[in-house]
C-alpha distance (Angstrom), angle and dihedral (degrees) to the residues before:
residue distance angle dihedral
X1 . . .
X2 3.77 . .
X3 3.79 117.9 .
X4 3.80 118.9 -92.2
X5 3.78 100.1 7.2
X6 3.77 113.7 -169.9
X7 3.80 123.4 -137.1
X8 3.78 133.9 -176.8
X9 3.81 114.4 -149.4
X10 3.79 118.6 -172.0
X11 3.78 124.7 -165.8
X12 3.80 97.0 55.6
X13 2.95 127.6 -170.2
X14 3.81 92.9 24.2
X15 3.78 124.9 117.1
X16 3.81 97.2 -96.5
X17 3.80 95.8 40.3
X18 3.80 92.8 51.3
X19 3.81 91.7 55.4
X20 3.80 93.0 41.8
X21 3.81 94.2 50.3
X22 3.78 90.1 51.4
X23 3.81 91.2 49.6
X24 3.79 93.9 48.9
X25 3.80 94.2 47.1
X26 3.80 89.2 50.2
X27 3.80 87.8 53.9
X28 3.81 92.0 53.1
X29 3.81 100.8 -101.8
X30 3.76 124.6 144.9
X31 3.80 100.7 -126.3
X32 3.80 127.5 -155.4
X33 3.79 105.7 -162.0
X34 3.79 112.5 -161.0
X35 3.79 123.7 -152.9
X36 3.78 135.9 158.6
X37 3.77 119.0 -111.8
X38 3.78 107.3 -93.8
X39 3.77 135.8 170.0
X40 3.80 90.4 -152.8
X41 3.79 117.9 97.2
X42 3.79 114.5 -126.3
X43 3.79 116.5 -166.4
X44 3.80 91.8 -149.6
X45 3.79 89.1 66.2
X46 3.78 87.0 66.6
X47 3.80 90.8 62.3
X48 3.79 89.6 54.8
X49 3.79 100.2 39.0
X50 3.79 93.3 46.5
X51 3.78 93.6 57.6
X52 3.77 103.4 132.4
X53 3.77 91.0 -136.5
X54 3.77 131.8 87.7
X55 3.81 90.6 -139.4
X56 3.82 92.3 89.9
X57 3.81 117.0 88.2
X58 3.80 119.9 -173.5
X59 3.82 114.2 -141.5
X60 3.78 123.7 -169.5
X61 3.79 110.3 -150.7
X62 3.80 142.2 129.2
X63 3.81 110.4 -122.0
X64 3.80 90.0 -148.5
X65 3.82 89.6 66.0
X66 3.84 104.7 90.0
X67 3.80 94.9 -165.3
X68 3.79 91.8 52.3
X69 3.81 92.0 49.5
X70 3.81 91.6 48.1
X71 3.79 92.8 49.1
X72 3.79 91.9 49.6
X73 3.80 94.0 50.6
X74 3.81 92.0 43.7
X75 3.80 93.4 50.4
X76 3.83 99.9 39.8
X77 3.83 98.5 39.0
X78 3.81 90.8 -155.3
X79 3.78 125.3 -154.9
X80 3.81 90.3 -151.8
X81 3.79 134.3 21.8
X82 3.80 119.4 -164.1
X83 3.80 113.1 -165.9
X84 3.80 106.0 -157.4
X85 3.81 97.6 142.3
X86 3.79 112.2 116.4
X87 3.75 147.6 132.5
X88 3.77 86.1 -105.0
X89 3.81 104.5 -180.0
X90 3.81 109.9 97.5
X91 3.77 95.2 -159.8
X92 3.80 93.2 49.7
X93 3.82 90.7 51.3
X94 3.82 89.2 71.2
X95 3.80 87.9 60.1
X96 3.83 94.4 44.2
X97 3.81 106.8 31.9
X98 3.82 97.0 150.5
X99 3.81 96.3 48.2
X100 3.82 88.7 44.3
X101 3.81 89.7 56.9
X102 3.79 90.9 51.0
X103 3.81 96.8 47.2
X104 3.81 98.4 37.0
X105 3.80 100.1 32.0
X106 3.79 118.1 20.4
X107 3.79 94.0 39.1
X108 3.80 88.5 64.3
X109 3.80 91.1 55.7
X110 3.81 90.1 50.9
X111 3.81 90.5 52.5
X112 3.81 93.8 47.1
X113 3.80 91.7 48.4
X114 3.80 90.8 50.2
X115 3.81 91.3 50.5
X116 3.80 92.1 46.8
X117 3.79 92.0 50.6
X118 3.80 103.2 36.9
X119 3.83 111.6 15.4
X120 3.81 109.2 22.4
X121 3.82 93.2 166.4
X122 3.80 92.7 57.1
X123 3.81 114.8 113.7
X124 3.79 114.2 -131.2
X125 3.80 129.1 -151.6
X126 3.79 121.6 -164.7
X127 3.79 121.4 -163.6
X128 3.78 102.8 -133.4
X129 3.80 121.2 176.1
X130 3.77 146.0 -138.2
X131 3.81 86.7 -119.0
X132 3.83 85.4 80.5
X133 3.80 89.0 78.3
X134 3.79 96.9 57.7
X135 3.79 119.3 -177.5
X136 3.79 111.3 7.5
X137 3.77 136.4 167.0
X138 3.80 112.4 -83.6
X139 3.77 112.2 -107.8
X140 3.82 97.0 34.1
X141 3.79 119.2 124.1
X142 3.78 108.7 -144.0
X143 3.78 123.5 -140.5
X144 3.81 138.4 173.8
X145 3.82 92.1 -74.2
X146 3.79 98.1 49.3
X147 3.81 117.0 115.5
X148 3.80 119.9 -93.5
X149 3.82 117.7 -133.7
X150 3.81 108.1 156.2
X151 3.80 117.9 -160.6
X152 3.81 101.4 -166.1
X153 3.81 138.6 52.8
X154 3.79 85.9 -111.3
X155 3.80 92.5 55.7
X156 3.82 92.7 44.4
X157 3.81 92.7 51.5
X158 3.78 91.1 47.4
X159 3.82 90.1 50.3
X160 3.82 90.0 54.8
X161 3.81 89.8 51.2
X162 3.81 92.4 45.9
X163 3.79 91.1 53.0
X164 3.79 93.0 46.6
X165 3.80 90.8 56.4
X166 3.81 89.0 53.5
X167 3.82 91.0 48.6
X168 3.82 94.0 50.3
X169 3.79 90.2 44.8
X170 3.79 93.1 53.0
X171 3.81 98.7 35.0
X172 3.81 102.9 39.2
X173 3.79 105.2 19.0
X174 3.80 93.6 -114.0
X175 3.82 112.6 166.7
X176 3.80 92.7 -125.2
X177 3.81 123.3 159.9
X178 3.80 129.6 -179.7
X179 3.77 124.2 -149.7
X180 3.80 109.4 -151.0
X181 3.77 93.6 -154.7
X182 3.76 122.7 -168.5
X183 3.78 119.2 -149.3
X184 3.79 110.9 -47.2
X185 3.77 122.2 179.4
X186 3.80 139.8 171.6
X187 3.77 145.7 169.2
X188 3.81 85.6 -76.1
X189 3.81 96.0 56.3
X190 3.80 116.2 126.3
X191 3.79 116.8 -96.4
X192 3.81 92.1 -120.3
X193 3.81 93.1 66.4
X194 3.78 118.0 94.1
X195 3.80 97.5 -119.5
X196 3.81 92.4 54.7
X197 3.82 90.2 42.1
X198 3.80 85.9 57.9
X199 3.79 100.3 43.3
X200 3.79 97.9 40.1
X201 3.82 91.8 39.2
X202 3.79 94.2 52.4
X203 3.81 90.6 44.5
X204 3.78 90.8 53.1
X205 3.81 92.1 47.7
X206 3.80 89.3 49.4
X207 3.81 90.8 52.2
X208 3.80 93.2 46.5
X209 3.80 97.5 -110.7
X210 3.83 96.2 115.5
X211 3.79 137.6 20.7
X212 3.81 99.7 -146.1
X213 3.77 147.1 21.1
X214 3.81 105.5 -128.2
X215 3.83 116.3 -151.1
X216 3.80 142.1 152.4
X217 3.81 123.9 -135.0
X218 3.80 110.1 3.2
X219 3.80 96.6 179.2
X220 3.84 95.8 76.3
X221 3.81 111.9 114.8
X222 3.78 121.6 -143.0
X223 3.81 143.2 175.5
X224 3.83 105.1 -124.1
X225 3.81 128.0 -169.0
X226 3.81 138.1 159.7
X227 3.81 118.1 -82.7
X228 3.81 92.2 -136.7
X229 3.81 89.7 62.9
X230 3.78 91.5 48.3
X231 3.81 97.9 51.1
X232 3.78 88.2 53.5
X233 3.81 86.5 56.7
X234 3.81 89.6 51.9
X235 3.79 90.3 55.3
X236 3.80 92.1 47.3
X237 3.83 90.8 55.0
X238 3.80 91.7 59.4
X239 3.79 92.4 48.7
X240 3.81 90.9 64.3
X241 3.79 120.5 102.1
X242 3.80 91.5 -132.0
X243 3.81 126.0 43.0
X244 3.81 119.5 -122.2
X245 3.79 144.3 148.8
X246 3.80 123.0 -96.6
X247 3.78 137.4 -172.5
X248 3.80 113.6 -133.9
X249 3.79 112.6 -164.2
X250 3.80 141.7 124.2
X251 3.82 95.7 -121.6
X252 3.82 89.2 -130.9
X253 3.79 127.2 103.9
X254 3.78 140.8 -159.3
X255 3.77 132.3 176.6
X256 3.78 121.7 -119.9
X257 3.79 85.6 -112.4
X258 3.80 91.3 55.9
X259 3.80 90.8 46.6
X260 3.81 92.0 51.1
X261 3.81 92.2 46.0
X262 3.83 91.6 49.1
X263 3.81 93.1 51.8
X264 3.81 90.6 45.7
X265 3.80 87.9 53.5
X266 3.81 89.8 51.9
X267 3.81 87.8 53.0
X268 3.81 93.3 42.9
X269 3.80 91.3 -120.3
X270 3.81 131.8 134.6
X271 3.81 109.6 -112.2
X272 3.80 93.2 -150.3
X273 3.80 89.8 58.7
X274 3.81 93.4 45.1
X275 3.82 104.8 43.6
X276 3.79 121.6 85.0
X277 3.81 124.5 175.2
X278 3.80 124.7 -134.8
X279 3.83 115.7 -172.6
X280 3.82 92.0 -151.5
X281 3.80 88.3 75.3
X282 3.81 92.1 59.7
X283 3.82 115.0 107.8
X284 3.84 121.9 -130.8
X285 3.83 89.0 -125.1
X286 3.79 116.5 21.1
X287 3.79 126.9 -158.6
X288 3.82 101.2 -142.0
X289 3.81 101.0 -168.0
X290 3.81 139.1 20.0
X291 3.80 128.5 169.4
X292 3.79 126.2 163.2
X293 3.80 134.7 -143.7
X294 3.84 108.0 -145.6
X295 3.82 94.7 -179.6
X296 3.82 93.6 120.3
X297 3.81 93.5 50.6
X298 3.79 90.7 48.2
X299 3.80 92.8 49.3
X300 3.82 100.6 40.4
X301 3.79 103.0 28.6
X302 3.78 99.8 28.7
X303 3.81 87.5 -128.0
X304 3.80 121.0 161.4
X305 3.83 126.4 176.2
X306 3.80 112.4 -125.7
X307 3.80 95.7 -158.4
X308 3.79 137.4 50.5
X309 3.79 125.4 -159.8
X310 3.81 94.3 -85.7
X311 3.80 97.6 50.8
X312 3.81 88.9 43.6
X313 3.81 93.6 53.4
X314 3.79 91.7 45.0
X315 3.80 90.9 55.7
X316 3.80 91.3 46.7
X317 3.80 94.1 47.1
X318 3.81 94.0 48.8
X319 3.81 90.3 50.5
X320 3.81 93.0 48.2
X321 3.79 92.1 44.6
X322 3.81 91.0 54.8
X323 3.79 88.8 52.3
X324 3.81 94.3 46.5
X325 3.81 92.7 46.4
X326 3.80 90.4 59.5
X327 3.82 91.3 59.3
X328 3.79 115.6 93.8
X329 3.80 105.2 -159.7
X330 3.81 128.1 82.9
X331 3.80 133.0 -156.5
X332 3.78 119.9 -82.9
C-alpha cells in the first residue's frame, strides 16, 4: 500500500462509517469523513471524532449536492471513495420515497461523475444491499447472480445505484465495486432498527425501566452479521486489482422471533411476557426471508465473518444492559 493513501467516507457518523473510519486510520490513511449538518447528537460521531490521530478530517456536506461532491473529489484527489451515505431504514423509505431515491440513488451518480471527471484512478465502493433481492423462496442462498426484485423504495433506489456503478465500470473504466451486504448490526446500530429494538428493549425490561419490547412482524428471517466484519470486507474489495461485486453474509439465518427469544434467554426473561405487537411497525410489502452465499468473497477476498447472529446479539445485549443498568428510574 502506498504511503498516506487518502479516502473519502460518506455516511458519517453512521454505524458502518464509524467502524470503517477507524479501520482506515489504523491502516495509515488520511480519511475525509462526510456528514450532513445536523443538530442531533449521534453517539457514533464520538467514535470518529475521538480518534487519537490527526489523519481524520471531518467534512460537512450533503451528498445530494452535485457541486459539493465534485469540489470534494477535485480538492482531495482520493485514492478510495466509500459511499455509505443512505436513507438506510427500509420501513421509513415507504414514507419518504423521493428523498430515498435522491440519497440512495442519485447521490451515487454524482459521486461517479465526480470521480470520472476529476479523479479517474480513484477506487469506488458502493454499499449495495440484500434488499435488492426482494421476495425469494425460503431456503435459497442468494449470490451475486441471483435475480433482483426489490420490494421497497429503499431497495429500488439501491438497485438504481448498483446498476450505475456497473455502467460507469463498463463505460468509463471506473474501478467501482459493490458490496451486496446482508443485514449487519452492532452495538452502534441505530435504536430504530429491529436488532437494537430487541437488545435495548430486553435490557430495559430486565432493569425495570420498561414492561415490554414493542415490535411489528417477528416472523421475518434474516442473515445477521457484525458490522465490523463487513467494513473489513469493503476495504478488501478496493484492494483488488479488478473491480467486482461481492455478497457479504454469514450464510446463517434466524427469524426476528428467534432473535428476540435468544436475547430474552440471555436476560432470563420469558419472551411471551416481554413481546408486544404494534401494527404501525408492519411494512406495506415485507421481505419474509433473506440468506446470503458469501462463497465468492471467501474465495477471492479471503474474507471470513467472525460473528454469527448469536454472538452478535450477545455483544449487543451486554452493551445495552450496561447502559440500562446505569439508569436510576423505573417504569410507572
